[in-house]
C-alpha positions in Angstrom: 7.4 16.7 12.8 7.9 18.3 9.6 10.8 18.2 7.2 11.7 19.4 3.7 13.8 16.9 1.6 15.3 16.6 -1.7 14.0 13.9 -4.4 16.0 14.8 -7.6 15.6 18.7 -8.3 12.3 18.2 -6.3 11.5 19.7 -3.0 9.2 16.9 -1.3 7.6 18.1 2.0 6.5 16.0 4.9 4.1 16.4 7.8 2.8 13.4 10.1 2.6 10.7 7.6 1.9 12.9 4.7 4.3 13.7 2.0 3.7 16.0 -1.1 5.9 17.9 -3.4 6.8 21.4 -2.3 8.7 22.7 -5.6 11.2 22.0 -7.9 14.6 23.9 -8.9 15.3 24.8 -12.6 17.9 27.0 -13.9 17.7 29.3 -16.6 20.0 28.9 -19.3 20.0 32.3 -20.9 20.9 33.7 -17.3 22.6 31.1 -15.7 20.8 31.5 -12.7 18.3 28.7 -10.9 15.0 29.4 -9.5 12.9 27.9 -7.0 9.7 27.0 -8.2 7.2 26.6 -5.5 4.0 24.4 -5.7 0.6 26.2 -4.8 -0.8 22.9 -2.9 -3.2 24.6 -1.0 -4.7 27.2 -3.6 -3.6 30.1 -1.2 -2.3 31.9 -4.3 -5.0 31.0 -6.7 -2.8 28.8 -8.8 -4.7 25.7 -8.8 -1.9 23.7 -7.8 0.5 25.4 -10.5 3.7 27.0 -9.6 5.4 30.3 -8.3 8.8 31.4 -8.6 10.3 31.6 -5.4 14.1 32.4 -4.5 17.1 32.7 -6.9 20.1 31.3 -6.5 23.6 31.5 -8.5 24.2 28.2 -9.4 22.8 24.5 -9.2 25.3 23.9 -6.3 23.8 26.7 -4.5 20.1 26.0 -5.0 20.8 22.4 -3.7 22.6 23.7 -0.8 20.0 26.6 0.4 16.6 25.9 -1.3 15.1 23.6 1.2 15.9 26.0 4.0 14.7 29.4 2.3 12.2 31.7 3.5 9.6 31.2 0.5 9.6 27.4 0.8 9.3 27.6 4.5 6.2 29.8 4.3 4.5 27.6 1.9 5.5 24.5 3.8 4.0 26.0 6.9 0.9 26.8 5.3 0.3 23.2 3.9 1.4 21.8 7.3 -1.2 23.7 8.9 -3.7 22.5 6.3 -2.6 18.7 6.8 -3.0 19.2 10.3 -6.7 20.6 9.9 -7.7 17.9 7.2 -6.5 14.7 9.2 -7.8 16.3 12.8 -11.2 16.8 11.3 -11.1 13.3 9.4 -10.4 11.8 13.2 -13.4 13.9 14.4 -15.6 12.6 12.0 -14.2 8.9 11.8 -14.3 8.8 15.5 -17.1 10.5 16.6 -18.8 8.1 18.8 -16.0 7.7 21.0 -15.1 11.5 21.0 -18.8 12.3 21.9 -19.1 10.3 24.9 -16.5 12.4 26.7 -18.4 15.4 25.9 -21.4 17.1 27.5 -24.6 15.2 26.0 -25.6 18.4 23.7 -22.2 18.6 22.2 -22.4 19.2 18.4 -20.1 18.0 15.8 -20.7 20.8 13.7 -20.0 23.0 16.5 -16.9 21.4 17.6 -15.6 21.0 14.0 -15.8 25.1 13.7 -13.9 25.6 17.0 -11.5 23.3 16.4 -10.5 24.6 13.0 -10.6 28.1 14.5 -8.2 27.1 17.2 -5.8 25.4 15.0 -5.7 28.3 12.5 -4.6 30.4 15.6 -1.6 28.1 16.7 1.7 29.1 16.3 4.0 27.1 14.2 6.1 25.3 16.8 2.2 24.0 18.1 1.1 23.1 14.5 4.5 20.9 14.1 3.6 19.0 17.5 0.0 18.3 16.4 1.7 17.0 12.8 3.2 14.4 15.0 0.1 13.7 16.8 -1.6 13.2 13.8 0.2 9.9 13.0 -1.3 8.0 15.8 -5.0 7.9 15.9 -5.0 7.6 19.6 -3.3 10.4 20.1 -5.1 12.8 18.0 -8.7 11.6 19.1 -7.4 11.8 22.7 -6.1 15.4 21.8 -9.6 16.2 20.1 -11.4 15.1 23.4 -9.1 17.2 25.6 -9.3 20.2 23.1 -13.0 19.6 23.0 -13.8 20.1 26.5 -11.5 23.0 26.9 -13.5 24.8 24.0 -16.9 23.4 24.6 -16.6 24.0 28.6 -17.2 20.2 29.3 
């Protein structure tokens, strides 16, 4: 399950057991408008963890009501969530390779499987990425999921 929640004026994104800042709301004294500033947590915007201006709101109250469900927040959240799922799946593959490899053909290559899993995860629709975000919470679920996925992508 993934979620976006408030902590003060900051939006925090959650996926599996992972939490990270998504952005914050700051109001401009001159215009009276409030802006959602989104953190480039994955480096997809070339900002190296910097912020980019997202949605605009007429007031602090409107920002608090709508920023967490805004399109710009959810786009960056989905990118972050996919990256968390990929990172944690590969970590589980590396950490549990001995167990995983015993369930695969004898000539299975960890590097080959890693690449196939990353390609697979990159193509998943967001609903399936959300399901993976739940699986990465439990090492037994993610290892068994990796084994099943490996069997299907490696023909084993």
